[in-house]
C-alpha positions in Angstrom: 6.1 14.3 -4.8 8.2 15.2 -8.0 6.6 15.1 -11.3 7.6 12.0 -13.2 6.5 9.9 -16.2 4.6 6.6 -15.5 5.1 4.3 -18.7 2.1 1.9 -18.8 2.5 -2.1 -17.2 2.5 -3.3 -21.1 5.4 -0.9 -21.9 8.8 -1.7 -24.2 12.1 -1.5 -22.3 12.9 1.5 -24.6 9.6 3.3 -23.1 10.4 2.6 -19.7 13.9 3.6 -20.4 12.9 6.9 -21.3 10.3 7.7 -19.1 13.3 6.1 -16.2 15.1 8.8 -17.7 12.6 12.1 -18.1 11.7 11.5 -14.7 15.2 12.0 -13.5 15.2 15.5 -15.7 12.1 16.0 -14.2 13.2 14.9 -10.4 16.0 17.5 -10.6 14.0 20.2 -11.9 11.7 20.0 -9.4 14.5 19.8 -6.6 15.7 23.5 -8.1 12.3 24.6 -8.1 11.3 23.5 -4.5 14.5 24.7 -3.4 13.9 28.1 -4.6 10.3 28.4 -3.9 10.9 27.4 0.1 14.4 29.2 0.6 13.1 31.6 3.1 10.5 29.2 4.3 10.4 26.2 6.4 10.0 23.9 3.9 7.3 20.7 3.2 9.2 17.6 2.4 10.0 16.6 -1.4 10.2 12.7 -2.5 11.2 11.9 -5.4 10.3 8.7 -7.6 12.1 5.5 -8.4 10.6 4.4 -11.7 12.2 1.4 -14.2 9.0 -0.8 -14.9 10.6 -4.1 -14.0 13.6 -4.1 -15.4 16.7 -4.0 -12.6 19.1 -2.4 -14.2 16.5 0.7 -14.9 15.6 0.8 -11.8 19.1 0.7 -10.0 20.0 3.3 -12.5 16.7 5.5 -10.8 17.4 5.4 -7.2 21.2 6.0 -7.5 20.2 9.4 -9.8 17.5 10.1 -7.5 20.1 9.8 -4.5 22.5 11.9 -6.2 20.3 14.9 -6.5 18.9 14.2 -3.0 15.6 13.9 -1.8 13.6 13.9 1.8 11.9 10.6 1.2 11.8 8.2 -1.9 9.1 7.0 -3.3 8.8 3.3 -5.3 6.4 4.4 -8.8 5.3 2.6 -11.9 4.2 -1.1 -10.2 0.8 -2.5 -9.1 -0.4 -1.8 -12.5 -0.8 -5.2 -13.6 2.5 -7.3 -13.3 3.0 -9.8 -12.1 3.3 -10.2 -8.3 6.7 -12.2 -8.5 8.0 -8.8 -10.5 6.7 -6.1 -8.0 8.7 -8.2 -5.4 11.8 -8.5 -7.0 12.2 -4.8 -8.1 10.8 -3.6 -4.9 13.5 -5.7 -2.7 16.0 -4.7 -4.9 15.2 -1.0 -4.9 14.9 -0.9 -1.4 18.0 -2.4 -1.0 19.8 0.5 -2.7 17.8 3.7 -1.0 19.4 4.8 2.1 17.9 3.9 5.7 17.9 6.8 7.0 14.9 8.1 4.7 11.1 7.0 4.1 10.4 4.8 1.4 6.9 5.2 -0.2 5.2 2.0 -2.1 2.7 4.0 -4.7 -0.4 2.2 -5.2 0.0 -0.9 -2.8 -1.5 -3.0 -2.1 -3.8 -6.2 -0.8 -2.9 -7.1 2.9 -0.5 -10.1 2.0 1.2 -7.4 -0.1 2.1 -4.7 2.5 2.9 -7.6 4.9 5.9 -8.6 2.1 6.8 -5.2 1.5 7.3 -3.7 4.8 9.3 -6.7 5.6 11.7 -5.4 2.5 11.7 -2.0 4.1 9.2 0.0 2.8 7.7 2.5 5.3 4.2 4.3 3.8 2.0 2.8 1.5 -1.1 4.8 -0.6 -3.9 2.4 -1.7 -7.8 2.6 -2.5 -8.7 -1.2 -1.7 -9.5 -0.3 1.8 -12.4 2.7 1.1 -13.5 0.7 -2.7 -14.0 -2.7 -1.4 -16.0 -0.9 1.2 -18.1 0.6 -1.2 -19.2 -2.5 -2.4 -19.7 -4.6 0.3 -16.6 -6.3 0.7 -14.9 -6.4 4.1 -11.4 -7.5 5.5 -12.2 -10.0 7.9 -9.6 -11.4 10.2 -8.9 -15.1 10.6 -6.2 -15.2 13.6 -5.8 -12.4 16.0 -3.6 -10.4 15.0 -1.4 -10.3 17.8 -0.3 -13.6 16.9 0.4 -13.8 13.7 4.3 -14.6 12.6 4.7 -11.9 9.8 7.9 -13.9 8.6 5.6 -16.3 7.0 4.4 -13.8 4.2 7.3 -12.8 2.4 6.4 -15.1 -0.6 4.7 -13.6 -3.5 2.2 -16.3 -3.4 1.6 -17.5 0.3 -0.2 -20.8 0.8 -2.5 -19.3 3.6 -3.5 -15.8 4.2 -4.5 -14.2 7.7 -7.5 -12.6 6.8 -10.9 -13.5 4.5 -12.9 -11.1 2.4 -16.5 -11.6 3.7 -19.3 -10.2 0.9 -21.8 -9.0 3.3 -24.5 -8.6 0.3 -24.8 -12.3 0.5 -28.1 -13.7 1.8 -26.7 -16.2 4.0 -25.7 -13.5 6.3 -29.6 -12.0 6.1 -30.2 -13.6 9.8 -26.4 -13.2 10.7 -26.6 -11.2 14.6 -22.7 -11.7 15.2 -20.4 -9.1 14.4 -18.4 -8.3 11.1 -15.0 -9.4 12.9 -15.0 -11.2 16.2 -10.9 -9.9 16.4 -11.9 -6.6 15.3 -12.1 -3.3 17.8 -13.3 -0.5 15.5 -16.9 0.8 16.2 -18.8 -0.7 13.7 -17.8 -4.1 14.6 -18.8 -3.0 18.1 -22.4 -2.3 17.0 -23.3 -3.2 14.2 -24.2 -7.1 13.3 -23.4 -9.1 9.5 -27.4 -9.3 9.1 -28.1 -5.1 9.9 -25.1 -4.2 8.0 -26.4 -6.3 4.7 -29.9 -5.0 4.9 -28.4 -1.3 5.0 -26.9 -2.6 1.9 -29.9 -3.8 0.6 -32.1 -0.5 0.7 -29.0 1.4 -0.3 -28.4 3.5 2.8 -25.9 5.4 2.5 -24.7 4.9 6.4 -23.6 1.4 4.9 -20.9 2.8 3.2 -19.8 4.6 6.1 -19.7 1.8 8.8 -18.0 -0.4 5.7 -15.8 2.0 5.4 -14.5 2.4 9.1 -14.4 -1.0 9.5 -11.8 -1.4 6.4 -9.7 1.0 7.6 -9.7 -0.2 11.3 -8.3 -3.4 9.8 -5.5 -1.8 7.6 -4.5 0.1 10.7 -4.4 -2.8 13.1 -2.8 -4.5 9.9 0.6 -1.9 10.6 0.4 -1.7 14.2 0.3 -5.4 14.3 3.4 -4.9 11.9 5.2 -2.4 13.8 4.7 -4.7 17.4 6.3 -7.6 15.1 9.5 -5.3 13.8 10.1 -4.0 17.8 9.4 -7.3 19.2 11.9 -8.9 16.9 14.6 -6.1 17.3 
């Protein structure tokens, strides 16, 4: 990744513009040094990072400036930092309309499952996010409320969908103390195959380290299944 200047989510337009222009200058220097370092080797891939806050014109300038420099892939940075989801969707959609279709697009920091479903349909290819593991450590699990194979993902393009395809299960709640059912009947992860809700709740209650491992396995599997389901849906639609 290039080095970039990320303005805080509540910054002024002037600060966003300053950060965007500085990031473009750094992108040019990053590309030049990258090519110098790897001129005699098989290089890794270098991504530029689009900045500009929630200002469409700044984002357009940033995206086009990075394309003029030329990168192996392009990241959308500076979102998921507290802005309204409607603004994030508006900016991500516009940036994806500009960026080349033959280069990977990486949304930095997103997000909730319904956000990922929407961003993928805008043209985003890659994500990084702490939500699966951080929620797992605190005993919150992502649970399918329907089979992922039956979901019509076109219903999840709005910033505030009326229904979700998953629930969040707080496994430390007392009502799971005697619940011998699997965590998620639609999940095939090793945790769901071997562990009841009651047992996982017990592990959390005694602060057994295995609890965090089992919960993390499940949440990561949920996100991997989400991405696979989206890929399958795209291929079927094509």
